[in-house]
N, C-alpha and C positions, 0 to 999 in steps of 0.2 A: 576430897578423898583420894588417896594415891592409888595408882594402877598397880596391877600385879607385877612382880619383878620379872625381868627378862631371864628366862631359864636357859641352861645349856641344852644342846641338842640331845634328844632322848629322854628328857625329863618332862613331866607334866604335873600340874597342880590340881588337886581335887579338894572341894570344900567339904569339911567334916562338920555337919550340923551339931553333932553331940558335943564336940569340943569348941565349936564356934571359931575354928581356925582352919588354915589350909594344911593339907598333907602333901608332901612332894614325893613323887614316885619315879623311880628309874625304870623306864619301860623295858630295857634290855634284861634286867635281873628281877624286876618285880619288887625290889626292896623299897621301903617307904621310910621317910624321916620327917620330923617336925621342922627341922632347921631348913632355911633357904639354901639350896646347893650353890656352890661358888660358880659363877659364870666368868670365864676368862675374858669375855668381851666387856665386862663392866667392873667397876671397883667393888670390893667386897663390902664396902659400907653402904651399898645401895639399899634403900629402905625396902622392907618386905611389904607384902600386900596388906592393905587394911581390910577388915571384915566388911561384908556388905551390909546395907541397912537392914535387910531381912536375913537373919542368920540361917533360915531354912533353905535358902537357895543362893547360888553364886550370883554376883552382879552382872547383869547383861551389859552394863556400860563399860565393863573392863575389857574392851576389845582392842586389839592392836590396830595398826593403820588400815586403811580402807581395803587393801587386798590381802590382809592377813600376813604381811611381811614388812620388813623395814623399807622405808622410802628413801631414796637418794636423789639428789639433783641430777639433771641430765649430764652436766659437765663432769660430775664425780663418776657417774657410770661410765662415760666414755674414757675417763682416765683409768678406771679399773679394768675395762674390757676392751678398750680400743674403739676407734671411730666406727668400726663395722658393726658394733652392737646395735641391735634393733630393740627399741623400747618395747616393753610388754604392752599389749593393747588393753584398753579398759575392759572390765568384765562385761560379757555379753556381746562384745564385738569380735569378729574373726580376725585372726592375725594374718596379714598379707605378707607372704614371703615368696621368694623365688623357689622353684623346685630345687631340692638339693642336688647340685651337680647337673642340672638339666638346663640346656641352653634356652635363651629367650626366643620364642617362636614368632619372629616378625611382629613383635609388639602385641601379641595375643595376651589376653588376661591370664596372669599367673594363677596357679592353683592355690586354693586356700588351705592353710594348715590349721590344725586346732589342737587343743590340749585335752586328750581323752581323760575323763574322770576328774578334771581340775575344777575346783570350786572353792573360793575363799569364803570367809564367814558370811559375807553378804552377797555371794553369787546367787543369781536367780535360777538355781538349778533345781528342777522339780524331781522328786523321787520317782522311781520307776513305777508304772501302773501295776495293779494286781495282775497275777498270772492269768492269762486268757482275756484280759481287758484290751480295749483298743490301744495299740501302741505301735511304735515304729517296728516294722518287720525285722526279725532276726535280732531284736533287742539291742539297739544302738548303744553307743558309749554311755555307761552309767555315770551319774553324778550323785554326790552326797546331798542330803537335803540342805536347803538354804538356812542361814542362821535364824534360829528361833522357830523353825518349822519342825513338825513331827518327823522323826527318822522313819526309814522304810520299815523297820522292825519294831514292834512293841508299841505300847501306849504312853510310856513315860517320856518326858522331854529329854532332849540331848543334854549331856553334861557340857554346858556351853563353855565354861572356863577351860575345861580339858581340851575341847576342840580348838579354842583360840591358841592355847600354848602349843598344840600339835602343829598348827599351821605356821607358827612363828619360826621355830628352829633357827635362831640367829647364830648359833655356834657351829653351823655346818661347815666342815672342811676348813678349819682354821679361820672362821669368821667371814667366809665369802658370802656375798649377797645371794639372795634367793635365785638359784640357777636352774638350768634345764634338767639337772639330775635330782632336783628336790623330790623327795618321796612324800606322798600323802599317807595318812593313816586313817583307818576306820575308827569311828567313835565307838568305844566299847563301853557297854553298860551292864552292870551286874544286877540280876533280879533274884529274889528269893522265892522259890516255887512252893515252899511249905505254906499251906493255908491260902495259896493264891489260885483263883479260878482261871483255868487256861483260856486264852483268847483264841478260839478256834478259827476266827476269821483270818488270822495271820498265816494259816496254812496256805492261803492263796498268794502270799507275798512273794516277790521275786527274790533271788539270791542276793547276798550282799554285793554291792557294786564292785566292778573290776577297776581299781584305782591305778590306771596305767600312768607311766611317766609322761611328761609333756612331749608332744610330737612323736609318740611311739608309732603312729600310723602315718602313711605318706599322703593321705587325703583326709578331708574333713567330713567324710560320709558318716551318717549316724548308724550305719549297718555293719560296722567293723567287728562287732561281737555277735556271736550266734544267739538266737532266741533260746532260752533254757529248754524249750521243748525239743530242740534238736540236740543240744549238747550242753552239759554243765559239769562242773567239777566239785568235788566235795569241799575244796578250799578255793576261794577266789584270789588267794595270794599263795605263791609258791615258796616253800621253805628253801633256803639256800643250801642246807646240808641235810643228809639223811639222819645225822645225830639229832638235829633239832626236830625233825619229823618224829623220830622215835621217842624223843623226850616228851613231845606234846601228846602222844597216844591218839592223835587224830588220824583217820584214814585218808589216803591220797588216791583218788580214783576218778576216772572219767565215767559219766553216766550219759548214755546217748541213745537216741532213736533217729538215726540219720535219714530214714525214709518214713518220717511221720506223715500222716495224711494231710492234704491241703484242703482247707475249708474256707470259702469266701465269707461264709456267715460268721466266722470267728475273727474276721479282719485279716486273715492270712493273705499274703501276696505270694505268687509262685516264685520258685527258686530261679534266679536269673540264669540264663543259658548263654554260654560263649559259643557262638556258632561258626566262627571263622577258622576253627581247627588250629589256631595259634596257641600252643601250650608251652609256657615257659616253666622249666623245671631246673632245679639245682643239679649240676653234673655229679656232685658227690653224694648228697643225702637223698636226692630225688624228690625233695619237697617242691610243691607247686608255688608259684609266685602268689603273693597275698598282700593285704594292706600293710604288713609290718616289715617288708623288705626295705632296703635303702638303695637308691640309685646313685651311682658314682661315675667318675670319668666322663663328665658331661652328659650323663644320661645314657651312655652307650652300654653300660654294664650295671648289673644289680647285685647287691650283696645279700646272700641268704641269711635270713634271720634265725636259722636253726644251727647251721654249721659254720657260717661266716665266710663261705667260699664266694669268690667273685665270679659271676656268670655273664655271658653276653646276652643282651636284650635281643630277642628274635627280630629279624629284619622286618617282618610284617606286623610287629607289635603296635606300630604307630600308623598303620595303614587301614583304611576302610575299604575292604574288598568289594563290597556291594556298590558303593558310590564311586570307587576308583580314585580316591583322593586321600591326602593325609588326614589322620584322625587325631583327636585329642586323647593323648595317653591317659590323662587323669580322669577320663570318663569311662575307662575300661572297667567292666563289671568285676573282674577279679581283684582290682585295687580298691573297690568301693564296697564289696560285700564279703562277709565272712562265710556265707554259704553260696556256692556257685556250682554250676554243672557244665561240663565241657562235652561237646560232641567230638568224640575221639576219632582220629584218622585210622586208616587201615592197619598201621603198625601196632595198634593196641589190640588187634584180633589175632588169635591163633588159628581160627577157622572162620568160614563164612557165618554170619549171624544166624543163630538157630531160631526156628519158629516157636511160638508158644505151643506146648503139647500138654494135653490133659488126659490122663488114663484113670478112669473111674473103676474102682474095685468095690462092688456092692454086695453085701451079704443078703442072700435071698432065702435063708433058712426060715423055718416056721416062725420063730420069735420075731424076725425082722418083718415078715409079711403081716403077722397078726397085729403088731404094734402100729402098722401103717407107715413105718419109716420108708419102705421102698416106694410106696405110692407118692409120698410127699417129696422124696428125693428126685424121682423121675419127673414129676411135674415141675419142680423148681429148676432142674437142668433145662427142661424144654422151654420154660418161660425166660430163661437166662441166655439162650443161644445168641440173641442179638446183643447182649451185654458183654459176652466173653470177648476179650481183646482179639480183634481180627481185622484191623483196618487194612492190612495189606493182603488179606485173603490167604494167609499161609498157615493158620492155626490148624492143628491136628488133634483128633479125638479118638479114643478107644474106650470100649465099655466091656468089663468082665464081670459076670455074676458068679458068686461063690456060695456053695453049700457043701455037700459031701463030694461034689465034683466041680470042675471049672467049666463055665459056660462062656464061650467066646461068641462074638457076633460079627459076621461078615457084612460089611456095609459098602458095597461097590458104588463107585461114582455113577450118578444118574439113576440108580435103582430106587424103587419106591418102597421096597420091603427089605428087611434084614433077615438073614438066615443064621440059625444058632448051631454052633459046633461044640459038642460036649467032650471033655477030656477027663476020664475017671482016674487016670494015673496021677497020684499026688506026690509020689516020691521022686519021680524024674520028670519034672514039668517040661513040656514042649509046646510049641505053637502049632496048632493044627493046620495052619494055612500060611504061606509066606506073604500074602498080600491081602488087602481089604480089611485087615483087623485094626490097623491104625490108619485113619483116613483123613482127608482134608475136610474140614468142617463145611466149607462152602460147597464143594463138589458133591459131597454125600449128604447134604442137608435133608433131603426127603427121606432117605432110609433112616437117618438118626431120629428124625421127628416121629416116624412110624414106630420105631423100636421103643422110644421113651413113652409113647402114648399107651403102649400095651405091656410094658415091662412087668408091672405089678400083677396084671391078670395072668401072665404066662406062668407064674408060680403060685397062683392063688390056692390051688388045690393040693399043693405040696405039703406033706407032713414030715418032711425031712428035718431031723434035729442033728445039727453038726455044722461045723464051720471050718473050712480049710483055708483060713485067711492067709497064713504064711505062704502056702503054695500059690495063692492068687497074687500075692505081692511079687513073688518070683516071676510069674508069668508077665505081669505088668513091666517088670524090670527088663525082661527080654524084649518086650515090644518096643520100649522107648529108649533103651540103653544107649543106642548109637547116636541118638539126638540129644537126649536130656529132656527135662520138663518137670511136671508135677504129677505125682500119684495122689489121688484123692480117695481115701478109703473110708467106707461107711459100714460099720458092723454093729449088730445088735445082740451079739452073743460072744461068749468066750471062745477063742480059737481052740478047737479040740482035736483036729485031724491034720495030717500032713506035716510039712515043715513048720517049726515054730509052735507046735501044739502046747497048750498050757493047761495047768490044773488049778482048780480053785484052792487058794492058799490063805484065804481070809479067816484065819483061826481067831475066834473071839477071845481065846485065852491069852493071846499075845497083846491085845489092845491094852494100852495103858502101862505096859511093861517096857523094860529096856530093850526087849527083842522086837518091839513094834517097828523099829527102823528097818528091819529085814523086809517088811511088807512094802516099804517105800522104795526099795531097790528092785531092779529087774529080776524076774524069776527065770529068765531064759537068756542065754547069750546070743541066741539067733538074731534077735531084733537089733541089738547094737551092731553086730557084725554086718548084718544086712544093710543097716543105715549107713555104715562107713562105705560099703560098696556102692550104694546109691550116690553118696556124696562124690565119689570118684567119677561117676558117670553123669554128674550134673543133674541129679534127680532129687527133688524134694518130696516130702511126704506130709500130707495133712491127714489127721485122724479125727473122724467124727464117730463118737462112741455113744451108743444108745443101749440101755439095759436096765431092767428092774433088778437084776441079780449082779453078782460080782463079775467085773469085766477085766480086771488087772490093768488098771490105768497106768500103774507104775512101770509095767513092762512095755506096754504098747506106746507109751509116750516117748520111749527111746527113739523111735523113728523120727518124729518131728524134732527132737532135741538135737540130733546130730546132722540133720539135713536142712535146718533153717525153716522148718515147718511150724505148725501149731496144732495143739490138741483141743478139741471141743467135746464137752461131756453133757449129755442130756439124760440125767437119771430118771428112771420111771417114765420114759417117753411113751406117750399114747396119742396118736394123731386124732383120735376122736375128741380130745380136748382141744378146742380151737387155740387156746393159749400156747400149748405145746407145738402145734403145727405152725402157727404164725412165727414163733420164736425161731424154730429151726429153719423154716423157709427164708426168713429175713436174713439170718446170719449166713446161711449157705449161699444165698443169692449174692450177698456182698462179697463173699470170698471168691465166687466165680467171676464177678465183675471187676475184681481188683486188678489194676495194672501189674503186669508180671515183669520183674527184672530178673534176667537169666544169667547163669554162669558168672556169679559175682564173687569178688574177693574184697575184704576190708583190711586196710593196714593203717595203723596210727604211727605218725612220726612226731618227734619231739625235739626240742633244743638239746644240744649235746650235753650229756650227763644224766638224762632222764631215760629210763627204759621201761618197757611194758613187762610186768612180772606175772600177771594172772588175768584170765579172761572168763567172763560169765555170760551165758546166753545160749541161744539155739544156733549152733554152727559147729563146724568141725575145724580144729586147729591144724592147718596143713603144714605149717612150719612154725618156727619159734614166735613169729609175730604176724602171720598171715592167716586170716579167718576165711574159710571157704563157705559160701552160701550158694547152693545151686539155684535157688530162687530167693529174691530179696522181698521179704514181707514188709508191709507197711505197719506202722505203729507197734513195732517190737523193740524191746529194750535190750541194750548190751552194756556191760560194765567191765572196764579195764583198769586193773590196779597198776599204779605207777611206783617206781622206786628211783632213788637218786644214786647213781653210780659214782658221780663226781660232784664236787661243790659247784654251785651255780654262781657265776661271776657277774652276769649281766643284770640290768635293772628290771628286765622282764623276760619271760620265756614264752614260747609258742608251741601249741599242740595242734596237730593237723590230722584229720581223719579223711581218708580217701576211699571211696567205694567205686570200684570198677565193675561195670555190668553191661549187659546187652538189654536194651529196652524191648518190650514186646512188639515194637514196630520196626525192629531190625537195626537200630542205631546202637553203636558202642558208646557208652556214656561214662563219665567220671564225675561223681559228686564229691566235692571237696568242702570240708568244714574246718575253718581255721579259728583258733581261739588263743588269745594272749592273756597271760596272767602276770601281774607284777610280782617281784621277789621280795622276800622279807627275811630278816634274821631275828625277828622279835616273836617270841611265843605268844605274847598278848595279841599281836596283829594276826597271827594264825587263827586264834580263837575268834577274833572279831570278824574274820573273813570266812568262817565255816558256814556251809550251806546245809541246814538241817534236813531238807528233803533229799538231797543227794546222799547224805550220810545214812538216812533211813533206808534208801534203796540199796546201798552197799551192805548194810547190816542184814537186810532181808535176804539177799543172795548168800551171804556167809552163813546165816542161820539155816537156810534150807540145805545148803551144802553140808553143814555139820550134822543136821538131823539124819542125813543118809549115811554119812561116814561114821558117826558115833551114836547118838540117841537124841530123841526129841527133848529130853530133859537137859541134855548137854547143850543143845542148840539154844534153848531158852536162857540157860545160865550164861552162855557165851554172849548173847546180846546184852543182858543186864550187866555183866562184868565189863564189857567194853564201854558201856555208858558210864559205869562207875569209875573206870580208869580215866576217862576223859575229864570228868568233873572233878576228880581228885587232883589231877594236874592243874586244872583251872584254879581250883581253890588255893593250892600251895604255891603255884608259880606266878599266877596273875593277880589274884586278890591279896596275896601275902598273908592270908589268915592262918593262924596257928592253932593246933589242937582241935578237939571235938567242937562241933557247932550245932546249935538247934536249927540252923538254916541250911538250905540247899542252894548254894550259889551257882548260878548258871548265867552265861552271857546272854544278853537279850535276844540275839539272833539264833540262839539254840534253845529258847525257852519251851518250844513245843517238841523237841527231840525226845525227852522222856515220855511224853504222851504218845508219840508214834511208836516208841519201843514198847510201851505198855500195850498198845493195840496189837503190835506184832506178836508178842508172846501169848496174847489171848486170841490170836487169829486161828481159824479152823485148821490152817496149814501147820501150825506148831503147837496148838493148845494142848494143855494137859487134859486127860480124860480117856475113858474106856468105851465111849459110845459113838465115836466118830468112825464111820466106815473107811477102810483104807483107800477106796476109790475116790471118795470125796476129799480126803486129805491129800492124796497125790495130785488130783486135779487142781486143788487150791495152790499147791506148791508150783505147779506149772504156770499158773497165773502170776504168782508172786515173783517169779523169775523172768517173766516176759513182758508184763504190763509196763508201758511208759509211765513216767512219774505222774503225769496228769491223771492217770487212771489208778496208779498204785496207791496214791495217798488216800483217796476215798475208800479203796478196797481195805486198807489197814484202819483208817479212821473214817467211818461212815458219816454221811450228812444226815442231820436230824432237823426237821422243820415242824413248826406248829401251824396247822392250816385253819383251824376254826377261828383264830383271832389274828390272822396274818394282816400286815399293813395293807392299806387300800390299793397300793400299786402292785402288790405281789400277785402274780398270775396274769397280769396284763402286759401288753406290749409296750416296752420302754425304748430308750435310745439304743440299747444293745440287745434287742429282742425281748423275749419273755423275762420278766423280773422275778427272781426267786425270793422267797421269804428269808429273813436273817437266820443263819445257822445257830442251833442251840448246842449246848454242851451235852455230851453223850451220857446222861444219867437219867434214871427213871424218876428222879425228883421233879423233872420237868413235865412228866405225864400228868394229865388231869382226867378225872373220871368222866367228864362231860365232853372231852376234846377229841379232835381228829388230828393225827400226827403222821408224818411221812418220814421213814428211815430208809436210806438207800446206800449201797456200797458199790454201785456200778455193775453188779451182777444180779441183784435182786432189789425190788422195791417193796416195802411193807407199809400198808396203810393201817395204822393202829387206831381202833375205834373204842373209846371209853364206854363202859356199860351204862353210863347215865347220859349218853348223848341224846339230845332232844330229838323228837320225831321229825322236826323241820329239817335238821341237818341230814338225817338219814334219807329223807325224801329228796332233798336237793341234790345229794351226791349219788345215791345208790338207786333212786326211784323205788324205794320200798317204804311201807307205812311206818315201821318202827324198828328199833334195834333187834327185837326178838325175831324178826323176819330175815335178818341178815345172816348169810352163811359165810363162814371163813374159808380160806384157801385161795388157790389161783383164781384170778378175777379179771374180767374186762370191764372197765368203767363205762357206763353209758354216758353219752353226750346229751345232756338235757337242756331244755330251753329256759335256763336261769343263769344269772351271772356267776353264782358261786360254783356251779357244776363246770362251767366253761373255764373258770380260773383254776380249779383243781386239775382238770384235764390238761390245761396248758402247762401246769407245773410238772405233771407226770410226763408229758411229751418232751418238755425241755430237759428233764432229768435223763430221759432215754437218749437224747441227742447230745448230751453235755460232754461225754467222754469221746476221745478218739478211739477208733476200733470198730469191729463189726458187731459187738455184743448188743443184744436187745434184752434188757432185764425183764424177768417175770414180775408181775404185780400180784402181791398177796394181800388179802384182807385179813387182819388179825383182830379178833374180838378179845377184849381184855379179860373176859371171864370164861373163855372156852379154849378148846384145842391146845392142851398143855404142850405138846411137842412143837407146834407152830409158834405158840406164845414164847416158849423158851428160846427158840431159834431167833425170833425178832429181838428179844431182850438181850441176847448174847452180843448184839451189835452195840449195845450201850456200854462201852468198854470202861467208863469211869466207875461203874458199879462193881460190887463184889458178886461173883457168880461161881457156883460149884466150889471147887477148891482154890479158885484163883482170886487173888487179892483185888481190892479196888485200886483206883488210881492213887488215892491218898496213901494207901498202904504200900503201893509200889514205890512211891516217892520216899517213904520212910526206909524201905529196903535199900534204895539207892543211896540215901543220905548216910545210912549206917556203913555202907561200903566206902563212901567217901571219907567218913570219920575213922575208918579202920576197925570198926567193931563187928564186922561180919565177913 
């Protein structure tokens, strides 16, 4: 049987089972033809490929030579390239080369170079592990799957023949042999979503690999690309022109959480720290040296990978200051890791490092006292005093109580009691005492502990209804303005007095109408103006909101939004319910113990021709590309949109994020995250490199933004329309399909993007309906725009497990901790009348109990004799002396610890035949079902398909 014909560069062959023959496709234009394209390297009479023995699949035997390229004898290679040519190593063996332009150091072993992302058809390249699984930290250089193995995305096998032809490319540059500038291509596979059940397990898959050109990096480190949890791009290949990007309709944006929390239990490794204060930066673009630079002139200079400028290598770059001897340049952390942190010298400081400062503004009006908020808050602060960052004994604390007056507390050093000073003037706020209001935590520890122990009792008999929150915030600003720090505000009622007084505006008549978006915008300009003033003074604000009534989250959340803080909402909080008290105390305690990065700025640099065009997240934009964060929060997400000002000429581009901040221990530090992306001029390659999770995060922010500037209906339509535009281009430009189709063609790596979009338009933050309180919707939007991807995906697409019939290893300790059951599709068809199910979205956990559940199950899990004795609502699971109880408790505990962040989800028990409101809430998380006026997932796909076909 003859082998497939050698195709010109840019062509591939796909087996068409229906016609039992090959179709030849031009990757640049997407055009297809039945005839074999003419290859200038071969005679036109070359025989075409013979059909495989089994017409249903292409022949696995029709592979090119061993390494996926033409083989030449050594003598011929030397004749073509000269005697200096180094033969390519065998697959799986590192290539030994001298450092480019770097002198031989006395016979020392030369550094190893490698080919990031290179893998021929039979390369033993394993696909990246699932997101969160044990893997090389910061996500080393990605490889495509080995020949015959499953690809990283999807369940169907790789189109093997297509992959072989892509690797062949014999017509490159006038017939030159496979060279260092050879580009790899992602394997692109089309799936039809109509009638296909989504594989929800693929939501944990990593992004498509970054197929960088050979020797793009100067070292063979596996850590040259950042882990997706730090930074990822909507496209893992960069288009060479803006017109190509516009034509594709794909978004181009960075999605990042530069200070995500570090957890050893997840297999994380700490960010490497460069401690010698040797910081090599480009003189022109100010980029930091990284694994993708080039050393020239005998290693004395390095060429910037962003602007191309030649820079001197710092004198101490090759010197070990601790040991006092020469060091191995190739072992330096900044050349081996995509994520590093520098300890910056004094020239990076504009003033001495500030201490951590905490100013607590606590509502002590009657609703706050009666709900128990003040008592729990005071006890949590008291128990967290040893956890607040204070290693160098410089941390300062102030406490202000707010009702119809401002209550300041004098806390002199060495005193055992605090004295209270009351200021009734709310219009012209002043500090009643110049000293002892903002005090050193260590020196005034006794007075602080005494105050916190009796703070709730001091206002126990107060019947004051009123809250001068704005005036209290102004007082805190005056206290810490000269230093900076964090204001932590806890309020249980709507601010009604003094500066920033608000009125209840939750008009039920507006819900579900086009005017509902007005309730999602700030009702007073005071809080945005005040937030900007805080940002200028390096002050961040965290808001903890408790209320059974309207609190105007949309207005109060302006403070965290522009000061890099966060909003936390506890609707209907009552400390008499242990579940409420434990949730608040746990989250508040984590916030207090969180390491504090102070007076920070974020700047993203990129290869020449790329610019930052828009920014999304909690910060203030100080200049065109400088983001100001008075305090750096952990596990908070930021999205930066990119545009191409000029055509990209190189084979890859580099994006670099730098976060300059002062640690809570007095060190000025710079965290640098560097990411390289190969370039492409093929629209098919753009689609094959698209990251569905990053695109979903981008669409989430754009949808929330549009809901505030236009309407909720417009936001939902915008998300669906953007999805339809992408898939229309894919159908017309990549698959070359013409006319209307009964199928919905999607690239395999984007097959879950429609499901995420469906979940997004049905999410409480954007959902259609007239029964969602404005506070809940505004808080949901706060989470949608700040949660990192690992938490955002389950928030949009919840996890659904069957517990009553879970596998034997589920709930037990496995190799990577507690093993979770397999995730189910989000449809009520999976519910069984006798079953026990868990549904969770990172914020709430629902245990669904079928009304025919056997008494033994109820007894083993809830310690009750029968289903009829079980009460729904917030619940604390008992830990019973039976294996099933322990496994269920382990799964609940694992679920609570699964996400990064401070959140501790409530657990609700939902009986299948009771509590209509709670039942509807739990069922609303099953997004594949039809609910209220919203379509099912199948109907949503039909809507998208009609848009693709141009019929809607």
